C-alpha positions as CSV (number, residue, x, y, z in Angstrom):
1,M,74.8,47.0,73.8
2,G,77.6,47.5,76.4
3,Q,80.1,49.6,74.8
4,I,83.4,47.4,74.2
5,A,80.9,44.6,72.7
6,V,79.1,47.3,70.3
7,M,82.8,48.4,69.1
8,H,83.0,44.8,67.7
9,R,79.7,45.4,66.1
10,I,80.7,48.6,64.4
11,L,84.1,47.3,63.8
12,F,85.9,50.1,65.3
13,T,87.7,48.3,68.0
14,I,88.7,44.6,69.3
15,V,87.2,43.0,72.5
16,V,90.1,42.7,74.8
17,C,89.8,39.2,76.4
18,F,91.1,38.1,79.6
19,V,92.2,34.9,81.2
20,F,90.0,32.5,82.6
21,N,91.4,30.8,85.5
22,G,88.5,28.8,86.7
23,V,87.7,25.2,85.9
24,F,85.1,24.3,83.3
25,A,81.8,23.7,84.4
26,Q,80.1,20.2,83.5
27,G,79.1,20.1,80.1
28,V,80.3,20.2,76.6
29,G,82.1,23.2,75.7
30,P,82.2,25.1,72.8
31,E,84.0,24.4,69.4
32,I,85.6,26.7,66.7
33,F,83.4,26.8,63.7
34,A,85.3,26.3,60.4
35,P,88.6,27.0,61.6
36,G,91.1,28.9,59.1
37,V,88.0,29.2,56.6
38,V,85.3,31.0,58.2
39,S,86.8,31.7,61.4
40,G,89.8,33.4,60.2
41,P,92.5,35.9,61.3
42,V,90.4,39.0,61.3
43,N,87.1,39.3,63.0
44,D,84.2,36.9,62.1
45,A,80.8,36.8,63.6
46,A,77.1,36.3,63.1
47,P,76.7,33.2,61.0
48,T,73.4,32.8,59.6
49,F,72.4,29.5,57.5
50,S,70.3,28.5,54.7
51,P,67.7,26.1,55.6
52,D,69.6,23.0,54.3
53,G,72.6,24.2,56.5
54,E,74.7,24.0,53.5
55,T,75.5,27.6,53.2
56,V,76.5,30.4,55.7
57,Y,76.5,34.1,55.6
58,F,78.6,36.1,58.4
59,H,80.1,39.4,58.8
60,R,83.7,40.1,58.5
61,S,86.1,43.1,59.3
62,G,89.9,43.7,59.5
63,P,92.4,46.4,58.5
64,S,91.1,46.8,54.9
65,M,87.3,45.8,55.6
66,T,85.2,47.8,57.7
67,G,82.2,45.2,57.7
68,S,81.0,43.0,54.7
69,I,78.8,40.1,54.4
70,L,80.4,37.1,53.1
71,V,79.2,33.6,52.1
72,S,80.7,30.2,52.2
73,H,79.1,26.8,50.9
74,R,79.6,23.3,52.4
75,H,80.7,20.7,50.0
76,N,81.2,17.3,51.3
77,G,81.6,18.5,54.7
78,V,84.3,21.1,53.6
79,W,83.4,24.8,53.9
80,S,84.5,26.7,50.8
81,A,86.6,29.8,51.0
82,P,84.2,32.9,51.2
83,V,83.6,35.5,48.9
84,F,81.4,38.9,48.9
85,A,77.7,38.3,49.2
86,S,76.4,39.9,45.9
87,F,74.6,42.6,47.9
88,S,77.4,43.5,50.1
89,G,81.2,44.9,50.1
90,R,80.5,48.6,49.8
91,W,78.7,49.9,53.0
92,Q,79.5,48.6,56.5
93,D,77.0,45.4,56.3
94,I,76.9,43.3,59.4
95,E,74.6,40.6,61.0
96,P,72.8,38.8,58.6
97,A,69.6,36.9,59.4
98,M,68.0,34.4,57.1
99,A,64.4,33.8,57.3
100,P,63.6,30.1,58.2
101,D,62.2,29.4,55.1
102,G,65.5,30.9,53.3
103,S,63.4,33.1,51.0
104,Y,65.1,36.4,52.2
105,L,67.7,38.0,54.5
106,I,67.8,40.8,56.8
107,F,70.8,42.6,57.7
108,S,72.0,45.8,59.4
109,S,73.8,48.4,57.3
110,N,75.1,51.9,57.5
111,R,74.6,52.5,54.0
112,P,72.5,55.8,53.1
113,V,68.7,55.8,53.4
114,V,68.4,57.1,50.1
115,A,70.7,57.2,47.1
116,G,73.4,59.6,47.1
117,G,72.8,60.2,50.8
118,K,75.2,60.4,53.9
119,V,76.3,57.0,55.9
120,L,74.6,56.4,59.1
121,D,76.1,57.6,62.0
122,G,75.5,55.8,65.3
123,C,74.6,57.4,68.9
124,W,74.3,55.3,72.2
125,N,75.7,55.6,75.8
126,S,75.8,59.4,74.9
127,Q,78.5,58.6,72.5
128,H,78.5,59.5,68.7
129,Y,80.0,57.2,66.3
130,A,80.6,58.7,62.8
131,G,79.6,56.3,60.2
132,G,78.8,53.4,62.9
133,G,75.2,53.6,62.7
134,G,72.9,51.1,61.4
135,N,69.3,50.6,59.8
136,L,68.0,47.0,58.9
137,W,67.5,46.1,55.2
138,R,65.9,43.3,53.4
139,V,67.2,41.4,50.7
140,D,64.8,38.9,48.7
141,R,66.1,35.5,47.1
142,V,65.8,35.7,43.2
143,G,66.2,32.5,41.6
144,Q,69.7,31.0,42.8
145,G,70.6,34.8,43.8
146,W,69.6,37.9,45.3
147,G,67.7,40.9,44.7
148,E,68.4,44.6,45.4
149,P,68.3,45.2,49.3
150,K,65.6,47.5,50.5
151,R,65.2,49.5,53.8
152,L,62.6,48.3,56.2
153,P,59.9,51.0,57.2
154,D,60.7,53.6,59.6
155,V,58.6,51.6,62.3
156,I,61.4,49.4,62.6
157,N,64.2,51.9,61.6
158,G,62.9,54.7,63.6
159,D,66.7,55.2,65.1
160,S,70.3,55.5,63.3
161,S,71.3,52.7,65.8
162,V,69.3,49.7,64.8
163,F,71.2,46.2,64.7
164,S,70.9,42.6,65.4
165,P,68.0,41.2,63.3
166,A,66.4,37.8,63.9
167,V,63.6,36.4,62.0
168,T,60.7,34.2,63.1
169,A,58.7,31.7,61.1
170,D,55.6,34.1,60.8
171,G,58.0,37.0,59.5
172,S,57.9,38.8,63.0
173,L,61.2,40.6,63.8
174,Y,63.3,41.0,66.9
175,F,66.1,43.4,66.8
176,M,68.0,45.8,69.2
177,K,68.1,49.6,69.5
178,P,69.0,52.3,72.0
179,V,66.4,52.5,75.0
180,R,64.9,55.8,75.9
181,D,67.2,58.2,78.0
182,T,70.1,56.0,78.7
183,G,71.0,55.1,75.4
184,H,71.6,51.4,76.6
185,F,70.7,48.7,73.8
186,H,67.5,46.7,74.6
187,L,65.5,43.9,72.6
188,Y,62.2,44.9,70.7
189,R,59.8,42.6,68.7
190,S,57.7,43.7,65.9
191,Q,54.8,41.4,64.8
192,Y,54.7,41.0,61.0
193,R,50.9,40.9,59.9
194,A,49.1,41.1,56.5
195,G,52.6,42.1,55.0
196,Q,53.3,45.1,57.4
197,Y,55.4,45.4,60.6
198,E,53.7,46.6,63.6
199,S,55.0,49.0,66.3
200,P,57.7,47.4,68.1
201,V,57.3,46.2,71.7
202,E,60.1,45.9,74.2
203,V,60.5,42.2,75.3
204,S,58.9,41.1,78.8
205,F,62.0,39.9,80.1
206,H,64.1,43.1,79.7
207,A,66.6,44.2,82.2
208,A,66.7,47.8,83.9
209,D,67.1,50.5,81.4
210,S,70.9,50.9,82.8
211,V,71.5,47.3,81.6
212,S,72.4,46.4,78.0
213,D,70.6,43.6,76.4
214,V,71.8,42.9,72.7
215,D,71.9,40.4,69.9
216,P,68.7,38.3,70.0
217,A,68.9,34.7,68.3
218,V,65.1,33.3,68.3
219,A,63.9,30.0,67.4
220,A,61.6,29.9,64.4
221,D,58.8,29.0,66.6
222,E,59.6,31.5,69.3
223,S,60.0,28.4,71.9
224,F,63.4,30.2,73.1
225,L,65.6,33.0,72.7
226,V,69.3,33.5,73.1
227,F,70.9,37.0,73.9
228,S,73.9,38.9,75.4
229,S,73.6,40.9,78.5
230,R,75.5,42.8,81.1
231,R,73.2,41.7,83.8
232,A,76.3,39.9,85.8
233,G,78.7,42.6,84.5
234,L,80.4,40.9,82.0
235,M,78.8,40.5,78.6
236,E,77.6,37.1,79.0
237,L,75.1,34.6,77.1
238,F,71.5,34.0,78.4
239,I,68.6,31.8,77.3
240,V,65.1,32.4,78.1
241,L,62.2,29.7,77.4
242,R,59.0,30.5,76.1
243,K,55.8,28.3,77.4
244,N,52.2,29.1,76.7
245,G,53.2,32.3,74.9
246,V,55.0,33.6,78.2
247,W,58.6,34.4,78.2
248,G,60.4,33.0,81.4
249,Q,63.4,34.2,83.3
250,P,66.9,34.5,81.4
251,V,69.2,32.1,82.5
252,A,73.0,32.4,82.1
253,L,74.8,29.9,79.8
254,G,77.6,29.7,82.3
255,P,81.3,29.3,82.6
256,T,81.9,26.6,80.1
257,V,80.7,28.7,77.4
258,H,81.7,32.1,78.4
259,R,85.3,31.2,79.8
260,G,85.7,34.4,81.4
261,M,85.5,36.6,78.4
262,Y,82.9,39.0,76.3
263,C,80.5,36.4,74.1
264,I,78.5,38.4,71.5
265,E,76.5,38.1,68.3
266,A,74.3,35.1,69.0
267,K,73.0,33.2,66.0
268,L,71.2,29.9,65.6
269,S,71.9,26.8,63.3
270,A,69.2,25.9,60.9
271,D,67.6,23.3,63.0
272,G,67.7,25.5,66.1
273,K,69.8,22.8,67.8
274,R,73.0,24.8,68.0
275,L,74.2,28.2,69.1
276,F,76.8,30.2,67.5
277,F,78.4,33.2,69.0
278,G,81.3,35.5,68.7
279,S,84.5,35.4,71.1
280,A,88.0,36.3,71.1
281,Y,89.1,33.3,73.2
282,T,92.3,31.8,72.8
283,H,93.8,28.6,74.0
284,K,96.3,28.5,76.7
285,A,99.8,27.2,75.4
286,A,99.3,24.3,78.0
287,D,96.5,23.4,75.7
288,G,98.8,21.7,73.4
289,G,97.6,20.9,69.8
290,D,98.7,21.8,66.4
291,V,99.8,25.4,67.5
292,L,100.6,26.4,63.8
293,K,97.2,25.2,62.4
294,R,95.7,27.1,65.1
295,S,97.9,30.6,64.2
296,E,95.4,30.5,61.0
297,W,92.8,31.9,62.9
298,E,93.5,32.2,67.0
299,T,94.8,36.1,66.7
300,G,92.9,37.2,69.6
301,L,90.6,38.7,67.4
302,L,86.6,37.7,67.1
303,N,86.1,34.0,65.9
304,I,83.0,32.1,65.8
305,W,82.3,29.4,68.2
306,S,79.3,26.9,68.7
307,V,77.8,25.0,71.2
308,A,74.9,22.2,71.6
309,L,71.8,23.9,73.3
310,G,70.2,20.5,74.7
311,Q,71.6,20.7,78.1
312,W,69.6,24.2,78.5
313,M,66.4,22.9,76.6
314,E,66.1,20.1,79.3
315,K,66.1,22.5,82.3
């Protein structure tokens, strides 16, 4: 993906946001997700939900954490204090993606390919990132807990910089990896058939090789997909609809959502009606509100926001 946005992913730096001086477009703007609990004072992103919507997994990074997957549960409408997921906390684990039926979860990790090996380095945009690589791993539900993560096959992990998984109802997989000679990220899809992943195919709506498309969030039935892209210069969110098996043209979500800053790590609610994404947006002083309360999460680092998708689905 674009370099600044990618650095959010590998958690080596922080997206620098700038002030949006325009006027909000017509429509409902984003809402902060679980402020002070899930969206906290450090970098939080990529929430994925259990089928009932009552459990969320997401990744967090900060001064003492290089990227770990945390879990929070909702009780009587209140999200619990996050804790480490049972399969995370040692390596740089990011971008969890729940299967629509909740039976397994796929995430990106720099953990060694083989036990005792070296953590993965990343490489894109002609840059080398020590320890910043990623492959996709799967962890299956076992009773009320999780089993041991297993690396997906080389047909998926054919590169040391594979990120942002998204799972469909039939088990097919979307993800991002560097494209050809440019090293920019593009989106790929691998059909899951008879228990096997087929060779990944670049999505039909891809941009030029010189432009990064990243972070796919796909509906379980593949009727639409949301992703981030630098097509307009800034790393913005786009939605693309699929009708009769054919993808249309991506449409930007517009300034109401972007608010003049980078938006990354698209994810969907369990019912597919809300979009969740990462942004370092902060309110202006004139916005008022409880400044002391906001200080628990509004630090200029990456937080999780959400917005209803209905207004774009109707177009």
